[in-house]
Backbone of each chain as ProteinMPNN parsed JSONL, in Angstrom:
{"seq_chain_A": "MSATILIWSVTIAQLFLLAAMACAVARMVIGPRAQDRVLGFDALYVCAMLLLLTFGIRTGTTIYFEAALVISLLGFVSTVALAKFLMRGEVIE", "coords_chain_A": {"N_chain_A": [[22.675, 122.577, 309.983], [23.762, 125.244, 310.202], [21.478, 126.5, 309.372], [19.721, 125.852, 311.432], [20.931, 127.161, 313.63], [20.707, 129.824, 312.742], [17.927, 130.217, 312.401], [16.912, 129.83, 314.966], [18.259, 131.791, 316.5], [17.439, 134.147, 315.237], [14.704, 134.008, 315.656], [14.559, 134.17, 318.471], [15.658, 136.71, 318.778], [13.705, 138.238, 317.504], [11.588, 137.862, 319.265], [12.635, 139.168, 321.523], [12.743, 141.772, 320.481], [10.062, 142.253, 320.05], [9.172, 142.232, 322.704], [10.501, 144.506, 323.547], [9.198, 146.418, 321.991], [6.687, 146.195, 323.144], [7.213, 147.231, 325.695], [7.791, 149.876, 324.981], [5.32, 150.656, 323.943], [3.797, 150.443, 326.252], [4.936, 152.511, 327.721], [4.128, 154.606, 326.124], [1.4, 154.516, 326.599], [1.03, 154.788, 329.419], [2.554, 156.962, 329.968], [3.275, 159.81, 331.888], [3.352, 162.444, 330.936], [3.345, 164.495, 327.941], [5.851, 164.492, 326.692], [6.953, 162.097, 327.534], [5.397, 160.283, 326.165], [6.122, 160.86, 323.528], [8.769, 160.083, 323.625], [8.472, 157.33, 324.068], [7.303, 156.681, 321.636], [9.421, 157.215, 319.921], [11.297, 155.225, 320.731], [9.728, 153.082, 319.956], [9.608, 153.184, 317.111], [12.27, 152.786, 316.486], [12.629, 150.173, 317.398], [10.871, 148.883, 315.647], [12.161, 149.277, 313.23], [14.498, 147.746, 313.652], [13.325, 145.257, 313.903], [12.367, 144.839, 311.312], [14.822, 144.602, 310.019], [15.72, 142.197, 311.106], [13.813, 140.517, 310.002], [14.653, 140.692, 307.366], [17.145, 139.357, 307.536], [16.187, 136.856, 308.139], [14.667, 136.056, 305.896], [16.417, 136.455, 303.821], [16.228, 138.354, 301.825], [16.648, 141.638, 300.364], [14.644, 143.474, 300.431], [13.36, 144.21, 302.759], [15.217, 145.82, 303.922], [15.031, 148.316, 302.674], [12.523, 149.163, 303.507], [13.098, 149.432, 306.229], [14.877, 151.56, 306.13], [13.202, 153.626, 305.234], [11.45, 153.749, 307.402], [13.198, 154.628, 309.436], [13.89, 157.165, 308.482], [11.352, 158.536, 308.357], [10.564, 158.315, 311.005], [12.456, 159.857, 312.379], [11.861, 162.418, 311.359], [9.235, 162.716, 312.309], [9.602, 162.631, 315.096], [11.153, 164.932, 315.517], [9.345, 166.865, 314.631], [7.297, 166.554, 316.526], [8.692, 167.254, 318.853], [9.269, 169.921, 318.303], [6.678, 170.851, 318.278], [5.93, 170.466, 320.961], [7.616, 172.273, 322.108], [7.112, 174.847, 321.0], [4.439, 175.024, 320.316], [3.609, 175.11, 317.746], [4.448, 173.675, 314.539], [5.688, 174.57, 312.122], [7.007, 177.656, 311.899]], "CA_chain_A": [[23.313, 123.083, 311.198], [23.767, 126.711, 310.211], [20.086, 126.936, 309.285], [19.137, 125.759, 312.773], [21.472, 128.279, 314.429], [20.197, 131.104, 312.269], [16.485, 130.406, 312.616], [16.652, 129.987, 316.395], [18.727, 133.086, 317.012], [16.6, 135.232, 314.711], [13.4, 133.938, 316.339], [14.708, 134.727, 319.826], [15.86, 138.155, 318.645], [12.424, 138.871, 317.186], [10.796, 137.903, 320.493], [13.196, 140.263, 322.324], [12.351, 143.07, 319.923], [8.635, 142.41, 320.31], [9.031, 142.638, 324.103], [10.93, 145.908, 323.628], [8.113, 147.238, 321.445], [5.61, 146.216, 324.139], [7.615, 148.186, 326.73], [7.643, 151.23, 324.447], [3.884, 150.96, 323.856], [3.326, 150.673, 327.621], [5.342, 153.856, 328.099], [3.264, 155.539, 325.396], [0.052, 154.537, 327.172], [0.995, 155.284, 330.79], [3.458, 158.098, 330.132], [2.497, 160.841, 332.581], [3.262, 163.7, 330.205], [3.403, 164.337, 326.486], [7.204, 164.17, 326.238], [7.171, 160.661, 327.747], [4.753, 159.558, 325.059], [6.939, 161.024, 322.323], [9.961, 159.244, 323.814], [8.053, 155.958, 323.823], [7.11, 156.521, 320.194], [10.766, 157.167, 319.333], [11.815, 153.879, 320.965], [8.9, 152.124, 319.21], [9.96, 153.058, 315.699], [13.6, 152.176, 316.38], [12.438, 148.725, 317.518], [10.235, 148.386, 314.419], [13.206, 149.243, 312.202], [15.367, 146.598, 313.906], [12.546, 144.043, 313.615], [12.371, 144.641, 309.862], [16.144, 144.103, 309.626], [15.803, 140.767, 311.418], [13.038, 139.809, 308.966], [15.517, 140.594, 306.191], [18.118, 138.28, 307.746], [15.481, 135.577, 308.151], [14.226, 135.636, 304.568], [17.496, 136.54, 302.858], [15.979, 139.345, 300.773], [17.025, 142.993, 300.783], [13.497, 144.384, 300.332], [13.063, 144.716, 304.094], [16.178, 146.86, 304.251], [14.536, 149.618, 302.219], [11.44, 149.547, 304.418], [13.714, 149.895, 307.466], [15.44, 152.886, 305.865], [12.09, 154.582, 305.191], [10.945, 153.918, 308.769], [14.098, 155.455, 310.235], [13.765, 158.549, 307.998], [10.085, 159.152, 308.759], [10.522, 158.411, 312.457], [13.239, 161.03, 312.789], [11.112, 163.636, 311.036], [8.065, 162.864, 313.18], [10.033, 162.981, 316.448], [11.56, 166.337, 315.527], [8.139, 167.687, 314.522], [6.591, 166.529, 317.81], [9.464, 168.028, 319.821], [9.029, 171.331, 317.979], [5.317, 171.191, 318.695], [5.902, 170.591, 322.416], [8.406, 173.449, 322.516], [6.599, 176.146, 320.524], [3.008, 175.047, 320.112], [3.34, 174.898, 316.327], [5.584, 172.962, 313.963], [6.365, 175.442, 311.184], [6.704, 179.023, 312.342]], "C_chain_A": [[23.242, 124.6, 311.252], [22.348, 127.252, 310.085], [19.42, 126.899, 310.65], [19.6, 126.912, 313.656], [20.796, 129.578, 314.047], [18.723, 131.262, 312.62], [16.182, 130.563, 314.095], [17.074, 131.355, 316.9], [17.849, 134.219, 316.515], [15.226, 135.211, 315.366], [13.481, 134.53, 317.737], [14.877, 136.241, 319.762], [14.551, 138.862, 318.327], [11.515, 138.908, 318.407], [11.286, 139.018, 321.416], [12.698, 141.608, 321.812], [10.859, 143.305, 320.108], [8.402, 142.829, 321.753], [9.439, 144.097, 324.276], [9.848, 146.83, 323.083], [6.95, 147.305, 322.427], [5.934, 147.187, 325.263], [7.416, 149.622, 326.241], [6.176, 151.62, 324.343], [3.314, 151.217, 325.247], [3.712, 152.071, 328.087], [4.505, 154.9, 327.361], [1.896, 155.633, 326.046], [0.057, 155.18, 328.551], [1.784, 156.553, 330.979], [2.771, 159.293, 330.741], [2.368, 162.135, 331.773], [3.508, 163.436, 328.725], [4.801, 163.953, 326.037], [7.546, 162.711, 326.482], [6.558, 159.841, 326.624], [5.571, 159.678, 323.779], [8.195, 160.168, 322.414], [9.64, 157.772, 323.583], [7.852, 155.683, 322.349], [8.445, 156.414, 319.473], [11.373, 155.772, 319.49], [11.046, 152.843, 320.147], [9.34, 152.032, 317.754], [11.371, 152.534, 315.519], [13.484, 150.655, 316.465], [11.807, 148.149, 316.253], [11.253, 148.284, 313.296], [14.105, 148.012, 312.391], [14.638, 145.281, 313.614], [12.503, 143.772, 312.114], [13.726, 144.133, 309.391], [16.284, 142.617, 309.948], [14.937, 139.94, 310.462], [13.857, 139.65, 307.69], [16.545, 139.491, 306.326], [17.43, 136.92, 307.627], [15.136, 135.118, 306.731], [15.332, 135.724, 303.52], [17.23, 137.48, 301.708], [16.308, 140.734, 301.299], [15.856, 143.968, 300.68], [13.201, 145.012, 301.686], [14.003, 145.846, 304.483], [15.652, 148.229, 303.849], [13.382, 150.098, 303.075], [12.01, 150.073, 305.728], [14.288, 151.292, 307.297], [14.337, 153.938, 305.866], [11.545, 154.821, 306.595], [11.861, 154.819, 309.569], [14.024, 156.916, 309.794], [12.503, 159.205, 308.541], [9.988, 159.279, 310.273], [11.301, 159.593, 312.978], [12.45, 162.305, 312.544], [9.945, 163.825, 311.993], [8.476, 163.211, 314.601], [10.433, 164.445, 316.528], [10.336, 167.239, 315.454], [7.388, 167.72, 315.846], [7.343, 167.322, 318.864], [9.281, 169.523, 319.574], [7.649, 171.754, 318.444], [5.238, 171.361, 320.206], [6.613, 171.859, 322.859], [7.664, 174.73, 322.198], [5.103, 176.198, 320.41], [2.623, 174.983, 318.65], [4.601, 174.346, 315.687], [6.384, 173.886, 313.054], [5.994, 176.872, 311.529], [6.819, 179.994, 311.191]], "O_chain_A": [[22.734, 125.176, 312.214], [22.035, 128.318, 310.614], [18.649, 127.795, 310.996], [18.8, 127.557, 314.335], [20.363, 130.343, 314.908], [18.309, 132.324, 313.085], [15.298, 131.336, 314.463], [16.336, 132.004, 317.641], [17.542, 135.147, 317.264], [14.639, 136.265, 315.61], [12.606, 135.289, 318.154], [14.316, 136.971, 320.579], [14.306, 139.963, 318.821], [10.755, 139.86, 318.584], [10.484, 139.729, 322.02], [12.286, 142.47, 322.587], [10.435, 144.444, 320.304], [7.547, 143.673, 322.025], [8.821, 144.838, 325.04], [9.602, 147.899, 323.641], [6.294, 148.341, 322.543], [5.049, 147.895, 325.743], [6.935, 150.478, 326.984], [5.812, 152.764, 324.617], [2.461, 152.087, 325.424], [2.932, 152.745, 328.761], [4.207, 155.96, 327.912], [1.286, 156.703, 326.052], [-0.796, 156.017, 328.847], [1.704, 157.173, 332.039], [1.777, 159.769, 330.192], [1.375, 162.848, 331.911], [3.831, 162.322, 328.313], [4.946, 163.169, 325.098], [8.335, 162.129, 325.737], [7.121, 158.837, 326.188], [5.701, 158.71, 323.03], [8.64, 159.597, 321.419], [10.43, 157.046, 322.979], [8.178, 154.603, 321.856], [8.595, 155.63, 318.536], [11.894, 155.199, 318.533], [11.619, 151.851, 319.696], [9.438, 150.933, 317.208], [11.66, 151.898, 314.505], [14.14, 149.931, 315.716], [12.165, 147.05, 315.828], [11.229, 147.34, 312.506], [14.435, 147.322, 311.426], [15.242, 144.317, 313.144], [12.591, 142.621, 311.684], [13.792, 143.322, 308.467], [16.88, 141.862, 309.18], [15.278, 138.8, 310.144], [13.781, 138.624, 307.014], [16.807, 138.764, 305.368], [17.996, 135.964, 307.095], [15.289, 133.942, 306.399], [15.21, 135.137, 302.445], [17.932, 137.422, 300.699], [16.259, 140.987, 302.503], [16.052, 145.174, 300.827], [12.839, 146.186, 301.77], [13.644, 146.723, 305.269], [15.805, 149.197, 304.593], [13.262, 151.293, 303.347], [11.491, 151.037, 306.289], [14.201, 152.118, 308.206], [14.509, 155.018, 306.432], [11.214, 155.952, 306.95], [11.387, 155.685, 310.305], [14.089, 157.815, 310.632], [12.56, 160.293, 309.115], [9.4, 160.234, 310.779], [10.865, 160.265, 313.913], [12.376, 163.173, 313.413], [9.679, 164.94, 312.443], [7.794, 163.994, 315.262], [10.094, 165.129, 317.493], [10.282, 168.265, 316.131], [6.895, 168.771, 316.257], [6.723, 167.994, 319.688], [9.152, 170.301, 320.519], [7.461, 172.865, 318.939], [4.573, 172.274, 320.696], [6.252, 172.454, 323.874], [7.59, 175.62, 323.045], [4.524, 177.285, 320.403], [1.447, 174.82, 318.328], [5.698, 174.52, 316.217], [7.605, 173.985, 313.184], [4.827, 177.259, 311.464], [6.601, 181.193, 311.37]]}, "seq_chain_B": "MTHAADLPAWAALLTAFFVLLGSGLTLLGAIGLLRFGSFYERVHAPTLGTTWGAGGILIASIICFTVLQSRPALHEILIAAFVIVTTPVSLMLLARAALYRDRTENNDGVPAFEAESERAEEEAAQTSSAQKQIKGQ", "coords_chain_B": {"N_chain_B": [[13.768, 129.195, 304.725], [15.821, 128.639, 302.881], [18.103, 129.91, 302.076], [19.703, 129.907, 304.316], [20.95, 127.474, 304.612], [23.03, 127.647, 302.87], [24.854, 129.178, 304.156], [28.059, 129.209, 305.701], [29.166, 127.623, 308.785], [30.565, 129.277, 310.578], [29.846, 131.844, 309.81], [27.113, 131.762, 310.319], [27.173, 131.471, 313.099], [28.419, 133.876, 313.889], [26.545, 135.736, 312.921], [24.319, 134.986, 314.474], [25.274, 135.584, 317.037], [25.642, 138.418, 316.918], [23.073, 139.283, 316.271], [21.624, 138.437, 318.533], [22.947, 139.898, 320.504], [22.39, 142.576, 319.741], [19.545, 142.654, 319.823], [19.079, 141.953, 322.468], [20.269, 144.104, 323.865], [18.639, 146.155, 322.96], [16.235, 145.375, 324.12], [16.927, 145.654, 326.835], [17.258, 148.433, 326.953], [14.631, 149.233, 326.418], [13.317, 148.202, 328.644], [14.499, 149.771, 330.579], [13.451, 152.23, 329.775], [10.854, 151.808, 330.517], [11.013, 151.554, 333.299], [12.457, 153.581, 334.636], [12.419, 156.555, 336.732], [12.008, 159.434, 336.312], [11.486, 161.801, 333.601], [13.915, 162.773, 332.643], [15.728, 160.83, 333.328], [14.682, 158.736, 331.883], [15.119, 159.478, 329.25], [17.615, 158.684, 328.578], [17.58, 155.929, 328.261], [16.52, 154.638, 325.775], [18.597, 155.087, 324.004], [20.398, 153.082, 324.219], [19.309, 151.133, 322.602], [19.562, 152.395, 320.137], [22.283, 152.664, 319.71], [24.218, 150.292, 320.3], [22.272, 148.387, 319.933], [21.07, 148.806, 317.36], [23.527, 148.757, 316.044], [24.554, 146.125, 316.475], [22.628, 144.487, 315.164], [22.808, 145.481, 312.588], [25.472, 144.871, 311.958], [25.278, 142.103, 312.008], [23.548, 141.736, 309.833], [25.135, 142.711, 307.765], [27.229, 140.812, 307.788], [25.788, 138.471, 307.181], [24.644, 138.986, 304.58], [26.915, 139.613, 303.137], [28.34, 137.183, 303.125], [26.453, 135.54, 301.931], [26.001, 136.667, 299.353], [28.534, 136.666, 298.45], [30.011, 138.977, 298.029], [30.959, 142.296, 299.064], [28.406, 143.549, 301.084], [27.3, 146.461, 301.769], [25.233, 148.216, 302.194], [23.895, 148.526, 304.572], [25.298, 150.303, 306.058], [24.31, 152.773, 305.436], [21.901, 152.988, 306.962], [23.078, 152.836, 309.499], [24.722, 155.142, 309.589], [22.752, 157.082, 309.313], [21.177, 156.684, 311.608], [23.072, 157.246, 313.576], [23.463, 159.956, 313.13], [20.903, 161.082, 313.499], [19.757, 160.353, 316.005], [20.975, 161.739, 318.332], [20.202, 164.361, 317.666], [17.35, 164.355, 317.612], [16.752, 163.518, 320.236], [17.999, 165.468, 321.793], [16.495, 167.722, 321.023], [14.003, 166.929, 322.006], [14.54, 166.731, 324.764], [15.191, 169.394, 325.315], [12.72, 170.571, 324.791], [11.177, 169.361, 326.797], [12.452, 170.374, 329.043], [11.946, 173.086, 328.738], [9.148, 173.083, 328.974], [8.878, 172.155, 331.626], [10.117, 174.219, 333.004], [8.542, 176.467, 332.439], [6.28, 175.729, 333.767], [7.129, 175.758, 336.334], [8.023, 173.415, 337.699], [9.166, 171.025, 340.209], [12.609, 170.184, 340.948], [13.878, 171.01, 338.638], [16.291, 173.023, 337.088], [16.25, 176.621, 337.307], [15.484, 179.287, 334.941], [18.42, 180.109, 333.297], [18.977, 182.391, 332.015], [18.163, 184.78, 333.227], [19.763, 185.104, 335.554], [22.267, 185.153, 334.347], [22.009, 187.488, 332.855], [21.812, 189.386, 334.871], [24.359, 189.167, 335.968], [25.917, 190.04, 333.821], [25.058, 192.711, 333.611], [25.961, 193.696, 336.057], [28.709, 193.411, 335.676], [29.087, 195.186, 333.56], [28.354, 197.669, 334.734], [30.305, 197.891, 336.7], [32.647, 198.056, 335.165], [32.103, 200.431, 333.824], [32.129, 202.212, 335.962], [34.82, 202.046, 336.638], [35.958, 203.172, 334.366], [35.016, 205.799, 334.62], [36.299, 206.57, 336.96], [38.923, 206.431, 336.095], [38.987, 208.473, 334.22]], "CA_chain_B": [[15.168, 129.266, 305.166], [16.691, 127.94, 301.943], [19.398, 130.588, 301.973], [20.508, 129.7, 305.516], [21.763, 126.267, 304.459], [24.242, 127.999, 302.128], [25.799, 129.882, 305.019], [28.972, 128.385, 306.505], [28.794, 127.613, 310.203], [31.125, 130.422, 311.313], [29.036, 133.022, 309.506], [25.851, 131.63, 311.045], [27.43, 131.735, 314.519], [28.65, 135.317, 314.058], [25.257, 136.417, 312.738], [23.483, 134.709, 315.644], [25.816, 136.335, 318.175], [25.38, 139.85, 316.818], [21.619, 139.508, 316.337], [21.175, 138.317, 319.92], [23.504, 141.041, 321.241], [21.654, 143.788, 319.419], [18.159, 142.634, 320.299], [19.093, 141.961, 323.935], [20.517, 145.455, 324.352], [17.427, 146.943, 322.702], [15.252, 145.017, 325.151], [17.357, 146.292, 328.09], [16.939, 149.856, 326.865], [13.176, 149.424, 326.518], [12.933, 147.976, 330.043], [14.881, 150.992, 331.283], [12.451, 153.248, 329.427], [9.619, 151.541, 331.268], [11.15, 151.499, 334.748], [13.072, 154.745, 335.269], [11.437, 157.352, 337.453], [11.665, 160.743, 335.759], [11.698, 161.879, 332.156], [15.322, 163.022, 332.314], [16.404, 159.528, 333.377], [14.161, 157.873, 330.825], [15.562, 159.854, 327.915], [18.874, 157.994, 328.287], [17.47, 154.481, 328.098], [16.386, 154.084, 324.42], [19.818, 155.23, 323.211], [21.036, 151.757, 324.193], [18.81, 150.454, 321.405], [19.981, 153.019, 318.888], [23.722, 152.543, 319.486], [24.658, 148.914, 320.09], [21.164, 147.576, 319.427], [21.085, 148.91, 315.9], [24.843, 148.364, 315.548], [24.689, 144.675, 316.452], [21.79, 143.87, 314.128], [23.338, 145.878, 311.276], [26.684, 144.076, 311.713], [24.811, 140.754, 311.659], [23.001, 141.775, 308.472], [26.272, 142.854, 306.846], [27.922, 139.517, 307.705], [24.92, 137.497, 306.505], [24.494, 139.231, 303.151], [28.225, 139.543, 302.496], [28.682, 135.784, 302.885], [25.476, 134.955, 301.006], [26.172, 137.155, 297.989], [29.988, 136.573, 298.201], [30.583, 140.283, 297.694], [30.645, 143.16, 300.21], [27.075, 144.167, 301.117], [27.538, 147.53, 302.731], [24.178, 149.223, 302.218], [23.436, 148.741, 305.944], [26.004, 151.457, 306.625], [23.391, 153.912, 305.279], [21.047, 153.076, 308.151], [23.916, 153.115, 310.664], [25.099, 156.557, 309.563], [21.57, 157.907, 309.535], [20.784, 156.586, 313.023], [24.078, 157.947, 314.373], [23.285, 161.398, 313.003], [19.599, 161.62, 313.881], [19.342, 160.105, 317.383], [21.271, 162.836, 319.244], [19.446, 165.563, 317.31], [15.943, 164.275, 318.032], [16.614, 163.432, 321.691], [18.321, 166.788, 322.342], [15.328, 168.582, 320.819], [12.943, 166.494, 322.921], [14.909, 167.09, 326.134], [15.056, 170.847, 325.452], [11.291, 170.876, 324.872], [10.699, 168.963, 328.12], [13.018, 171.333, 330.001], [11.205, 174.338, 328.575], [7.814, 172.92, 329.557], [8.979, 172.069, 333.079], [10.475, 175.513, 333.568], [7.42, 177.4, 332.379], [5.278, 175.343, 334.765], [7.786, 175.841, 337.65], [8.015, 172.121, 338.377], [10.285, 170.791, 341.119], [13.728, 169.396, 340.454], [14.364, 171.508, 337.357], [16.964, 174.304, 337.29], [15.496, 177.772, 336.811], [16.047, 179.911, 333.746], [19.751, 180.68, 333.536], [19.136, 183.644, 331.285], [18.0, 185.953, 334.087], [20.94, 185.284, 336.403], [23.38, 185.584, 333.489], [21.806, 188.887, 332.484], [22.151, 190.194, 336.039], [25.823, 189.213, 336.096], [26.454, 190.905, 332.767], [24.798, 194.111, 333.959], [26.864, 194.059, 337.152], [30.054, 193.579, 335.107], [29.111, 196.42, 332.769], [28.352, 198.856, 335.591], [31.595, 198.015, 337.392], [33.642, 198.555, 334.21], [31.796, 201.837, 333.571], [32.621, 202.979, 337.107], [36.284, 202.122, 336.543], [36.3, 204.168, 333.346], [34.752, 207.147, 335.154], [37.365, 206.882, 337.924], [40.15, 206.648, 335.343], [38.957, 209.806, 333.623]], "C_chain_B": [[16.057, 128.513, 304.196], [18.063, 128.579, 301.897], [20.295, 130.247, 303.148], [21.377, 128.467, 305.401], [23.05, 126.564, 303.693], [25.282, 128.678, 302.997], [26.771, 128.897, 305.649], [28.696, 128.578, 307.99], [29.343, 128.827, 310.931], [30.316, 131.685, 311.049], [27.706, 132.961, 310.239], [26.046, 131.932, 312.526], [27.642, 133.222, 314.772], [27.344, 136.091, 313.93], [24.364, 136.224, 313.959], [23.95, 135.524, 316.844], [25.434, 137.803, 318.09], [23.889, 140.151, 316.855], [21.138, 139.438, 317.777], [21.7, 139.467, 320.766], [22.671, 142.291, 321.0], [20.245, 143.778, 319.98], [18.11, 142.618, 321.826], [19.338, 143.351, 324.485], [19.321, 146.355, 324.092], [16.362, 146.661, 323.747], [15.621, 145.65, 326.493], [17.017, 147.773, 328.089], [15.451, 150.11, 327.012], [12.695, 149.175, 327.939], [13.323, 149.189, 330.887], [13.906, 152.119, 331.016], [11.186, 153.063, 330.235], [9.809, 151.781, 332.758], [11.77, 152.723, 335.391], [12.015, 155.706, 335.779], [11.029, 158.645, 336.78], [11.993, 160.772, 334.279], [13.173, 162.011, 331.824], [16.173, 161.784, 332.51], [15.968, 158.648, 332.214], [14.733, 158.198, 329.457], [16.892, 159.198, 327.558], [18.658, 156.573, 327.798], [17.359, 154.023, 326.639], [17.636, 154.253, 323.571], [20.629, 153.936, 323.206], [20.596, 150.98, 322.952], [19.307, 151.082, 320.122], [21.486, 152.957, 318.681], [24.115, 151.092, 319.231], [23.526, 147.998, 319.642], [21.127, 147.581, 317.92], [22.415, 148.435, 315.34], [24.989, 146.862, 315.444], [23.884, 144.045, 315.326], [22.292, 144.257, 312.741], [24.609, 145.106, 310.944], [26.288, 142.641, 311.314], [24.287, 140.704, 310.23], [24.118, 141.89, 307.442], [26.981, 141.515, 306.669], [27.099, 138.531, 306.88], [24.893, 137.728, 304.997], [25.831, 139.227, 302.418], [28.592, 138.1, 302.177], [27.734, 135.159, 301.866], [25.743, 135.368, 299.568], [27.622, 137.09, 297.537], [30.54, 137.851, 297.568], [30.202, 141.215, 298.84], [29.268, 143.792, 300.08], [27.11, 145.238, 302.198], [26.406, 148.543, 302.781], [23.622, 149.448, 303.613], [24.125, 149.933, 306.595], [25.171, 152.725, 306.467], [22.537, 154.096, 306.526], [21.88, 153.444, 309.364], [24.275, 154.595, 310.715], [23.898, 157.435, 309.87], [21.147, 157.875, 310.999], [21.766, 157.344, 313.901], [23.848, 159.45, 314.315], [21.988, 161.858, 313.665], [19.25, 161.419, 315.348], [19.712, 161.243, 318.335], [20.444, 164.077, 318.957], [18.03, 165.494, 317.867], [15.836, 164.238, 319.551], [17.015, 164.743, 322.365], [17.144, 167.735, 322.196], [14.217, 168.232, 321.817], [13.262, 166.892, 324.358], [14.813, 168.599, 326.341], [13.592, 171.231, 325.566], [10.74, 170.525, 326.247], [11.189, 169.938, 329.184], [12.261, 172.651, 329.95], [9.831, 174.235, 329.216], [7.87, 172.88, 331.075], [9.29, 173.425, 333.695], [9.297, 176.482, 333.539], [6.331, 177.025, 333.366], [5.841, 175.363, 336.171], [7.709, 174.52, 338.402], [9.241, 171.98, 339.267], [11.39, 170.024, 340.415], [14.268, 169.83, 339.114], [15.073, 172.833, 337.606], [16.189, 175.451, 336.662], [16.142, 178.312, 335.549], [17.411, 180.507, 334.07], [19.861, 182.072, 332.95], [19.058, 184.845, 332.226], [19.228, 186.181, 334.955], [22.136, 185.737, 335.57], [23.251, 187.056, 333.135], [22.178, 189.8, 333.654], [23.659, 190.293, 336.198], [26.438, 190.137, 335.053], [26.254, 192.381, 333.099], [25.728, 194.577, 335.067], [28.263, 194.297, 336.609], [30.142, 194.873, 334.316], [29.162, 197.653, 333.659], [29.691, 199.015, 336.294], [32.659, 198.542, 336.434], [33.384, 200.029, 333.905], [32.291, 202.705, 334.727], [34.131, 203.122, 337.062], [36.688, 203.182, 335.524], [36.111, 205.584, 333.88], [35.864, 207.548, 336.121], [38.669, 207.199, 337.196], [40.171, 208.028, 334.71], [39.163, 210.865, 334.702]], "O_chain_B": [[16.968, 127.808, 304.63], [19.069, 127.896, 301.705], [21.519, 130.286, 303.018], [22.438, 128.404, 306.023], [24.041, 125.846, 303.831], [26.454, 128.75, 302.628], [26.343, 127.833, 306.097], [28.077, 129.56, 308.401], [28.675, 129.366, 311.813], [30.119, 132.502, 311.948], [27.218, 133.98, 310.728], [25.197, 132.569, 313.148], [27.12, 133.773, 315.741], [27.064, 136.988, 314.725], [23.73, 137.169, 314.428], [23.138, 136.086, 317.578], [24.957, 138.379, 319.067], [23.48, 141.17, 317.412], [20.34, 140.271, 318.208], [20.995, 139.965, 321.644], [22.291, 142.984, 321.945], [19.792, 144.771, 320.549], [17.204, 143.203, 322.42], [18.702, 143.752, 325.459], [19.013, 147.225, 324.906], [15.671, 147.569, 324.209], [14.745, 146.129, 327.213], [16.546, 148.311, 329.091], [15.043, 151.079, 327.651], [11.774, 149.845, 328.406], [12.589, 149.592, 331.789], [13.568, 152.881, 331.921], [10.521, 154.033, 330.597], [8.858, 152.177, 333.433], [11.626, 152.901, 336.601], [10.868, 155.686, 335.331], [9.837, 158.939, 336.679], [12.683, 159.892, 333.763], [13.643, 161.435, 330.843], [17.247, 161.686, 331.916], [16.769, 157.914, 331.635], [14.831, 157.324, 328.596], [17.267, 159.151, 326.387], [19.453, 156.058, 327.012], [18.056, 153.077, 326.272], [17.741, 153.629, 322.515], [21.444, 153.71, 322.312], [21.387, 150.268, 322.333], [19.463, 150.39, 319.116], [21.941, 153.179, 317.56], [24.323, 150.698, 318.083], [23.775, 146.953, 319.042], [21.149, 146.533, 317.273], [22.454, 147.79, 314.292], [25.492, 146.359, 314.438], [24.382, 143.174, 314.613], [22.214, 143.453, 311.812], [24.819, 144.724, 309.792], [26.878, 142.049, 310.41], [24.549, 139.748, 309.5], [24.07, 141.26, 306.385], [27.299, 141.119, 305.547], [27.623, 137.847, 306.001], [25.093, 136.795, 304.219], [25.898, 138.888, 301.237], [29.095, 137.812, 301.091], [28.15, 134.35, 301.037], [25.719, 134.533, 298.663], [27.93, 137.411, 296.389], [31.41, 137.812, 296.698], [29.216, 140.957, 299.53], [28.982, 144.482, 299.102], [26.968, 144.949, 303.386], [26.577, 149.623, 303.345], [22.944, 150.449, 303.844], [23.615, 150.506, 307.557], [25.299, 153.653, 307.266], [22.448, 155.192, 307.08], [21.458, 154.266, 310.178], [24.148, 155.231, 311.761], [24.012, 158.418, 310.602], [20.798, 158.908, 311.571], [21.365, 158.008, 314.857], [24.012, 160.146, 315.316], [21.963, 162.9, 314.319], [18.512, 162.231, 315.906], [18.85, 161.691, 319.092], [20.027, 164.775, 319.881], [17.557, 166.432, 318.508], [14.932, 164.855, 320.115], [16.445, 165.104, 323.395], [16.82, 168.472, 323.127], [13.578, 169.113, 322.392], [12.379, 167.336, 325.092], [14.405, 169.05, 327.411], [13.244, 172.117, 326.347], [9.94, 171.273, 326.811], [10.453, 170.289, 330.106], [11.971, 173.256, 330.982], [9.386, 175.15, 329.907], [7.032, 173.481, 331.748], [8.794, 173.752, 334.773], [9.076, 177.228, 334.493], [5.54, 177.877, 333.77], [5.132, 175.027, 337.12], [7.377, 174.489, 339.587], [10.224, 172.705, 339.114], [11.159, 169.318, 339.434], [15.044, 169.098, 338.5], [14.513, 173.699, 338.277], [15.552, 175.287, 335.622], [17.209, 177.856, 335.137], [17.547, 181.306, 334.997], [20.735, 182.848, 333.337], [19.793, 185.817, 332.054], [19.692, 187.314, 335.086], [22.92, 186.582, 336.0], [24.24, 187.789, 333.112], [22.782, 190.854, 333.459], [24.187, 191.356, 336.522], [27.351, 190.909, 335.345], [27.152, 193.199, 332.901], [26.227, 195.702, 335.039], [28.937, 195.247, 337.007], [31.147, 195.581, 334.385], [29.92, 198.583, 333.385], [30.171, 200.135, 336.471], [33.482, 199.372, 336.819], [34.331, 200.799, 333.743], [32.809, 203.8, 334.508], [34.672, 204.175, 337.4], [37.604, 203.973, 335.748], [36.935, 206.464, 333.631], [36.322, 208.69, 336.121], [39.422, 208.087, 337.594], [41.211, 208.683, 334.656], [39.171, 212.059, 334.403]]}, "name": "protein", "num_of_chains": 2, "seq": "MSATILIWSVTIAQLFLLAAMACAVARMVIGPRAQDRVLGFDALYVCAMLLLLTFGIRTGTTIYFEAALVISLLGFVSTVALAKFLMRGEVIEMTHAADLPAWAALLTAFFVLLGSGLTLLGAIGLLRFGSFYERVHAPTLGTTWGAGGILIASIICFTVLQSRPALHEILIAAFVIVTTPVSLMLLARAALYRDRTENNDGVPAFEAESERAEEEAAQTSSAQKQIKGQ"}
């Protein structure tokens, strides 16, 4: 019973997150300017992090949690670097 | 799914509820990101995924692993704290960069540089105070 509930809800949640990632990729492709593409990339890595967490719930292992932590760290750094680049034209002044 | 059979039904229901809540809100935010008209409207939409989207899935993960391991599994709070700290910083930086780019290109619908008008006001205030001092002397 609980296995059925869990596997169905996690599967539906993963489909939702995949659709969200598709929306973010579409914004990255059609985004009229560079800041729209960076925003789409930001949403994309947040969705990827959440997808890894749902994989962790599905398999019952905590290995996926560490991958999600690394993704959130690197995504923050890359978004800040891209924003600095759009603002100044170089990342490290 | 061998571990899922060990979960009691209430924990499975709570986990399912929070997982669906979080992923549904993330999907809503991504649809908003796709459909809003200008960048300054779009920059609001993905925050739905980083607040309650991440919050719901992290709460579900905490419930699942706490019940499975029968001890508090709180390492998800690391991700929650990190997301709470970093999302406003990165989106503020991105919005400031977009504002700077729009202003330097003189695009429509963007307020002009405030620095020049503020500087003019300051100079006017300084000259008026200097005139008062001269009159007082």
